[in-house]
NUMI-172109 format. One line per 8 residues: number of its first residue (from 1); their letters; for each residue x, y, z of C-alpha. Coordinates in steps of 0.25 Angstrom, whole numbers, plus 5000, padded with zeros to 4 digits. Example, Ala and Ser with C-alpha at 12.3 -4.5 7.8 and 13.67 -1.06 7.14 Angstrom:
1 = AS = 5049:4982:5031  5055:4996:5029 $
END
This chain:
1 = XXXXXXXX = 4955:4931:5019  4955:4928:5035  4947:4920:5045  4933:4928:5047  4934:4935:5034  4943:4947:5034  4954:4947:5021  4967:4948:5028 $
9 = XXXXXXXX = 4969:4960:5018  4958:4970:5016  4966:4982:5008  4964:4980:4992  4979:4982:4987  4973:4988:4975  4965:4997:4981  4967:5011:4989 $
17 = XXXXXXXX = 4961:5012:5003  4956:5028:5005  4964:5037:5015  4948:5036:5024  4949:5022:5025  4962:5023:5033  4958:5015:5046  4974:5016:5050 $
25 = XXXXXXXX = 4977:5029:5049  4988:5028:5039  4983:5039:5030  4994:5049:5035  5006:5037:5033  4999:5035:5019  4996:5048:5011  5011:5050:5017 $
33 = XXXXXXXX = 5016:5038:5008  5006:5040:4998  5012:5055:4996  5027:5049:4997  5023:5038:4986  5019:5049:4974  5023:5061:4975  5030:5067:4965 $
41 = XXXXXXXX = 5043:5071:4974  5042:5057:4980  5059:5053:4978  5059:5038:4970  5062:5028:4973  5053:5026:4985  5051:5014:4992  5040:5013:5002 $
49 = XXXXXXXX = 5038:4999:5012  5027:4999:5018  5028:4987:5032  5018:4981:5042  5014:4970:5049  5002:4962:5044  4992:4969:5047  4997:4982:5050 $
57 = XXXXXXXX = 4989:4990:5038  5000:4989:5027  4990:4986:5015  4979:4998:5022  4990:5007:5021  4994:5003:5005  4979:5005:5003  4977:5019:5006 $
65 = XXXXXXXX = 4990:5022:5001  4985:5017:4988  4975:5026:4987  4981:5040:4994  4993:5037:4982  4980:5035:4973  4975:5050:4979  4989:5056:4977 $
73 = XXXXXXXX = 4994:5052:4963  4990:5063:4952  4990:5076:4961  4999:5086:4960  5014:5080:4967  5009:5066:4966  5012:5054:4955  5001:5050:4947 $
81 = XXXXXXXX = 4998:5036:4943  5005:5027:4957  5005:5011:4953  5002:5004:4966  5008:4989:4966  5004:4981:4975  5011:4968:4981  5002:4960:4990 $
89 = XXXXXXXX = 5016:4950:4997  5005:4940:5000  5002:4935:4987  5017:4931:4987  5019:4926:5001  5016:4911:4999  5021:4911:4987  5036:4901:4981 $
97 = XXXXXXXX = 5043:4914:4980  5033:4923:4988  5039:4934:4997  5038:4925:5009  5054:4923:5003  5065:4929:4996  5068:4929:4982  5083:4929:4976 $
END
């Protein structure tokens, strides 16, 4: 919790955000990425990276993406049963063998 009672991250990593709540106006990019992820004709393997400065909306983007993927799953031309795996690097940043130093 930050000063003033503000949470450091208001995005629940287990919940999607509907596109009607796209306050950052990124739904076009979310739709394009969701389509690439769940289309049956997408060539695999597929690797996607999402990079940005702290506070730039990466978690928010992922919340919108989760919702968009779930809304497409099972439709004709799209895969079924996408499993979302959430990894929060902040939970491991201060551990002895955490992400703050490479593991050899």
